[in-house]
C-alpha positions, 0 to 999 in steps of 0.5 A: 306505474309510470312517472312519465306525465305528459300534462299537468294541468295548470295552476288555476285549474280547479278554478277556472275547470266546470268541475272545481266550479261544481266542487267549490259549489256542491263538495267545497270541502273537496276542493283541491282534492279530487280523490275526496270529490270522487268518495264523495260521490260514490260515499254519500249518491243522493247528495251527489246524484241530487247535485248534479240533478240540479247543476244540469237542472232537469228539475226542480230540487229534489231533497237526496231521499228522494233519489235512489232506492233502496233496493241492492244490485241490480234492483236499485231505482232512480229518482222515482215520482220525477218526469223528464225527457233526454230530447228535451233539455238537448234542444234547450240551448244549454248556454246556446244561442238561437242562431249559433251553431249547434250541428257541424256535418261533415261527410264523402257522400255529399257538402258538408251541411250546418245547422244552428240551434232555431234549425236542429229544433224545428227540423226536430218539431217537423220529424216529431210531427211526422212520426206521430202521423204514423200512428208512433206513439210512447214505448213504438220502437222507432230503428235507423240504416243511417251514417253520422249525419244529423238527420239520424240526430234529428229522428233520434231527438223526435221519437225520444220526445214522443216518448218512442223508442231508439235504435240505429245501425250503421250501413255497411251492418248487412242484413244479418247482422241488422235482423238479429238486432231489430227483428229481437225489439219489433219495430213499428217504423223503420228511418233509411238512406239508400247509399254511401260512398266510403272514401272513393267507394260508393256503395249501393245498399237498395238490395240489403235495404228490401231484406230487411223490409221482408225480416222485419214483418212487425215494420209499418212505415219506412221512411228514405232519405236519399244520401248518395241519390237525391232520387232514389227510392225503395218498393214499397208502401213508403215515403221520403225523408222531405214527405217525414218533415214536410210542414206542419202548424205543430208544435213541438212538444215533450212528453214527459216519462218517467226516470227510467223510461226508455229512450234506446237501446243499443246492441252488443258486439254479437260477436259469441251469438244473437246480440243482447239488445240493452235498455238506456234511460232518459233520465240514466243518459242524460243525467251521465252523459252531462256530468260526464262532459261537462266536469270530465270532457270540461265542455261549455258552451263556446266548444265544439265536440266531435268523436269519430264514431257510427251509429251503431257505436256508443260513442255516437250516443255519447256525441250527440250528447255534447249539446247537455254541456253547449257546445256544437256537435261535429259530425262525420260521415265517411271513410277516416283514411280515405285519401289518409289519416289526416283525415281525420285530424282536418276535419279536427282543424277547420271545423274549429274543433275543441274536445276531438275523440278517436280510437286507441287503434286509429292513433296508434295507425296513425303514429304507426303511418308517421303522420305529424298533425302539429305539422301541417294544421292550426290545432290551437283551439284543441283544449283536448284530446279522447282515446277509447275503444282499447288500452290506449299504450304509451308509444299513443300517449307519447305520439298524441304529445310529440304529434298533435300537441301538450294537451290532457288525454282523456283514456275512457272504458267502459262501454254499450253496458254502460253507454259511457265511461268509469273510467277516464280522465279529469281537468285537475288530475296529470296525465300519465303515459299509458295510465288512465288519470281518475275512476269518474264521478260517481262511479264505484270502480274497485279491483277484487281478485277470485274471493271479492277482496279490494286488490290495490298495485295488482292486476283484479277483476274491474267491479261496480260495488254501488249502483249508477244512474246510467246501468242498464235499465234491462235487456230488451226482452229480459222480462225476469231480469234473469239475462241481466243478472247472468251477464253483470252479477252472478260472480260476485252478491250484488257486484257489477262483475264487467269481466275487464281486469284493472290495477288501480295504483294508490294515488286512484289512477288506475291501468286496463290490461286487457278482458280478465276471460282473455288473459295470459296465465303461465306459471303462474305469471298473470298479464293481460294482453294490453300488456303485451302489445304496447310492447309487441307494436312498440316495434317499428314492422308490426303494424298490429298483434293479436295473442292468445294462449291456450291452456295445458288441460294437464296442468302444464304451461300451455301453449302461449301463441302470437299473431303479429301484422307488418308492415308494407314491404316487411318480413317475418325474419328470423332476427325480427323474431329473435328481436322480438322474443327479447322484448317480451323477455326483458320487459314483461317476464321469460314466460311471456315468451310465445311458443310461436310467432306467426305473421296474420294479414288482418287480427279480426276486429268488432264495429268499434276496433276492439280485438277478437282474442277470445273469438279467436282462442276458441277458434284456435282449439277447434271451434267454425268462424261462424260459431265464435263471431257474428260476421255482422259484428266483424270489419273485416270478416275474412280475417278470422279464415286464416285462423281456420286455417291456422288452428286446423294446420296445427290440430293436424300437427299434433296428432301425426306429433 
């Protein structure tokens, strides 16, 4: 673990932060001691989550014994008998006044939009009335092919207010990928745009939209939001967004639903087959996001919350829940690198953002491009930075400290599975370069060896040994929960196994070193891929990298293959190869010097930025790209072609040898 502290909390952090105020009110014995607060949250979950319920003012106080059902995971129940509605809590203000800006919409397709809380509530009222006119009721599915714009937020809240179920995809998804997702859930209403602008490129999606409508016979009504072309229409019986939200006197009302009633369906990445349709409930999301955003990101009235995302990534759902804290939210639609990588930092500056979140690959790209927002922009209101999507290496922490400012970095990890983070930061803890500050309240995260024994200070399987409210309600169509159990509970009895390697240190901080199914292991020396990347991508001639280990069936060391994406104008010379090998030998181990280092045109990544280590490994072993990854799940489907060709050449060479 690094001792490089890049930020320390101020001396009064416990008294001025929301997490400190929460501790003082609900568990004063832990005041000033985060580890004690975390222990209480996981050892007495009924008392903790009842306190969160009360803190967020969800409803009438509940006795702790009514909070958690007695069944072990995955059959634990929460708040039996309670009813609530997610949309109602987002729209009640939570300290944000009706005339204050609740939503800022930035777009490369149209002018900025600003909605006060009162205006947002009015738009949701009209959209909900419009959905009811279309026959939408509790349990019906409403799907949206929309970018990250205020109308997407309005449509989700209108859907939730009725008790209907939401699912969304960004417009850059292709028809096949969308149908793989929505074909499983049989939606009743489709809301979509006509096209969008990405940087300077205009993207008309009319053809994709026609394919989707033909492929979803369950859709009874289509609603078009003219976005690229104000006069756009679509074929068939459809109405416009203006028709849906036409003036009406119908009041805004919220359907009270059970705690576990489905709120929205999130799709897994789909890199290894049809995407799983993960169902999340009103209550679990409400409690988890309220706890996470208020206590761990310290958001409250007067804050502006921004996280760059599309509507196909769970971070979009995370972003919009910022309204639960009384913060306003900033939504951005467009190319984050157009005209340059300063674009998102300019959004932070111009919209007075106080907490900004990005993917780790974006932060590393900014570092690689040599930009320094602190030199050109006014970021004085920015109080915190979030990072996710991949482990953030030391160099990323250092770049933020030097090029953005001495700010707390919340390097979070969790996922679509829980629609939140179970490890991350806290405003009362120091931030160490390359480390994750703590396990988040309410998440009993542990590190296990292969026998299910807890570990400290070394890599082990990331497991969760106690239930939490935002664990999925289930998978859509998985009535007997067989797929759900197989996905998380096959390794250890009644223990969630997440599929990552994690090291938990004695001070409670931790580090995630990559997927456990992509681990490098030669001669008994095990290393997560993230450690490899932190070394090789430090080089100023390398933009990106990917490493895979092809095991030897006879028990030998196997082949360790590294692929590097060079910066413009650079070549993979013998001198550079020697330098990379020397760094890996010195900083990791001699066993982890690659057998071969190749230059690749690009590293394959999912839409959310995750490297496709396991699919590439399978391709190199002979699988076709179409068998291991859905093109719609990738940022650049063509990025796999290089690995198919390389794998074929490699197998030919081995056959001739």
